[in-house]
C-alpha positions in Angstrom: 5.9 28.2 -2.5 3.0 26.1 -0.5 0.3 27.2 1.4 -0.5 25.5 4.6 -4.0 25.0 6.0 -5.7 22.8 8.5 -7.1 19.6 6.3 -10.8 19.6 6.4 -13.0 16.4 6.4 -13.8 16.8 2.6 -9.9 17.3 2.0 -9.2 14.3 3.6 -11.5 12.3 1.7 -9.9 13.4 -1.6 -6.5 12.3 -0.1 -7.8 9.1 0.8 -9.5 8.4 -2.8 -6.2 9.2 -4.4 -4.4 7.2 -1.9 -6.6 4.1 -2.3 -7.5 4.3 -5.9 -4.5 6.1 -7.5 -4.4 9.1 -10.1 -7.6 10.3 -11.6 -9.2 13.2 -13.3 -11.3 15.6 -11.4 -14.7 14.4 -13.1 -13.7 10.6 -11.9 -12.9 12.1 -8.2 -16.1 13.7 -8.5 -18.1 10.4 -9.1 -16.3 8.8 -6.6 -17.4 11.5 -3.9 -20.7 12.3 -5.1 -20.1 16.0 -5.3 -19.8 18.0 -8.6 -16.9 18.7 -10.9 -16.8 22.2 -9.8 -16.4 21.2 -6.4 -13.9 18.7 -6.8 -11.6 21.2 -8.9 -11.9 23.5 -5.9 -10.9 21.0 -3.6 -7.9 19.8 -5.5 -6.7 23.6 -6.1 -6.9 23.9 -2.4 -5.1 20.6 -2.2 -2.5 21.7 -4.8 -1.8 25.0 -3.0 -1.0 23.0 0.0 1.6 21.1 -1.8 -0.4 17.8 -1.0 -1.6 16.9 -4.9 -0.2 17.3 -8.2 -1.4 16.8 -12.0 0.0 15.8 -15.4 -1.6 16.6 -18.5 -2.5 13.6 -20.9 -4.6 13.2 -24.1 -6.4 10.7 -25.4 -6.9 10.8 -29.3 -7.7 14.0 -30.8 -9.6 15.3 -27.4 -8.3 18.0 -25.0 -5.9 17.2 -22.4 -6.9 16.1 -19.3 -5.4 16.8 -15.9 -4.6 13.6 -14.1 -4.4 14.2 -10.3 -2.1 12.3 -8.1 -0.7 12.9 -4.4 2.3 14.3 -4.1 5.2 13.1 -1.6 3.7 15.4 0.9 0.3 14.2 0.4 1.5 10.2 0.8 2.8 11.9 4.2 -0.4 12.5 5.5 -0.5 8.7 6.1 1.5 7.7 9.0 4.4 5.8 8.7 4.8 4.0 12.2 7.4 5.4 14.2 9.7 5.7 11.2 12.8 8.0 13.1 13.0 5.5 16.0 13.0 2.4 13.5 15.5 4.1 10.9 17.7 4.4 14.3 17.5 1.2 15.3 18.0 -0.5 12.4 21.2 1.9 11.9 22.5 0.6 15.5 22.0 -2.8 14.6 23.9 -3.2 11.3 26.8 -1.0 13.4 26.9 -3.3 16.5 25.7 -6.7 15.3 26.2 -6.3 11.1 24.3 -7.7 8.8 24.4 -11.1 9.9 22.4 -9.4 13.1 20.0 -7.9 11.1 19.4 -11.0 9.2 18.6 -12.7 12.4 16.2 -9.9 13.6 14.3 -10.6 10.3 14.1 -13.8 10.5 12.5 -13.8 14.0 10.3 -11.1 13.1 9.2 -13.4 10.3 9.1 -16.6 12.4 6.6 -14.0 14.7 4.5 -13.1 11.6 4.1 -16.6 10.3 2.8 -17.8 13.9 0.2 -14.9 14.1 -1.2 -15.3 10.6 -1.1 -18.8 10.4 -3.4 -19.0 13.5 -5.5 -16.5 12.0 -5.8 -18.1 8.7 -5.6 -22.0 9.8 -9.3 -22.4 10.3 -10.9 -20.6 7.3 -12.2 -22.6 4.4 -11.0 -21.8 0.8 -8.7 -19.5 -0.5 -10.7 -16.5 -0.4 -11.7 -16.5 3.0 -8.1 -17.1 4.1 -6.8 -14.3 1.9 -9.9 -12.0 3.2 -8.6 -13.1 6.9 -5.0 -12.0 6.0 -6.3 -8.7 4.4 -8.4 -7.8 7.4 -5.2 -7.9 9.6 -3.0 -6.1 7.4 -5.7 -3.6 8.0 -5.7 -3.7 11.5 -1.7 -3.3 11.1 -2.1 0.1 9.0 -1.5 -1.5 5.7 -4.8 0.2 4.1 -5.4 -3.7 2.7 -8.4 -4.7 0.5 -8.8 -7.6 -1.9 -10.1 -7.9 -5.7 -11.2 -10.9 -7.4 -9.6 -10.8 -11.1 -11.2 -12.1 -14.1 -9.4 -14.9 -14.5 -10.4 -16.1 -10.8 -7.0 -15.0 -9.0 -6.8 -12.6 -6.3 -5.1 -9.3 -5.8 -4.2 -8.6 -2.2 -3.7 -4.5 -2.4 -1.8 -3.0 0.1 -2.3 1.1 -0.3 -0.3 2.2 2.4 3.1 0.8 3.7 3.5 1.9 7.4 7.0 0.6 7.7 8.1 2.4 4.6 11.4 4.4 5.7 12.4 0.9 7.7 11.6 -1.3 4.5 13.8 1.4 2.4 16.6 1.2 4.6 16.2 -2.6 5.0 14.7 -4.3 2.2 14.9 -7.7 3.5 12.0 -6.7 5.3 9.8 -6.9 2.1 11.3 -10.2 1.1 10.4 -11.4 4.2 6.6 -10.4 4.0 6.5 -12.2 0.8 8.1 -15.4 2.2 5.7 -15.0 4.8 2.5 -14.9 2.6 3.7 -17.6 0.7 4.2 -19.8 4.0 0.6 -19.0 5.7 -1.1 -19.7 2.6 0.3 -22.8 1.8 2.2 -25.2 -0.7 -0.6 -25.1 -3.1 -0.9 -21.5 -3.5 1.2 -19.2 -5.8 1.9 -15.6 -4.5 3.8 -13.0 -6.7 4.0 -9.4 -6.1 2.8 -7.2 -9.3 3.2 -4.0 -7.6 5.6 -2.3 -5.2 5.8 1.0 -3.5 9.7 0.6 -3.1 10.0 0.5 -6.6 8.3 3.7 -7.4 4.3 2.2 -7.5 1.6 4.0 -5.6 1.0 0.7 -3.7 2.1 -3.0 -3.1 0.1 -5.8 -4.6 -0.1 -9.7 -4.4 -1.6 -12.0 -7.0 -2.6 -15.2 -5.5 -3.5 -17.9 -7.1 -4.0 -21.7 -7.0 -1.0 -23.5 -8.2 -1.6 -26.7 -9.9 1.6 -27.8 -10.1 1.9 -28.4 -6.5 -1.4 -29.7 -6.1 
């Protein structure tokens, strides 16, 4: 049985780090928060009682098992899914009244709007890195907690640590296919975009590898 308590600012920091950086030990978390390991363990204990975090024990080599802490479904639920109930009702109604064809037409219209919006934002940007950074800023404004990492091989990784339309995307996976198509369209024909992580398949985040495609140069 979980215990409900108001989340403190310190609690919210722990949840945010686990949301954006993934599972980690108390020691690793303490380093991220710049607090003692004892303080980090105390916060994790509070959040475990509230049902917001859980751990699994992992052993590396001959050392003692370590606890690897992660968010539970309730913990992920602290980050909003925009108007999920209303959206699910609308998707169900569109399917019932207009069928799958009608839903596909709606997704296509949404995709065209997104292409125009994102395209206008990045068309004057110089270089792929600058264009991806602009795209990430817009996705952050939309609630995706987006960030960009540069990989060792020079490719870019667009990371979305949260999906504010997760319930809708689960009910209508065409929305996810549409987003990948939009990224490919606005970043240009000489750019390769591939999804490497997907929340709907059990990953903690969605991530897209973005790189120049010499085949289409």
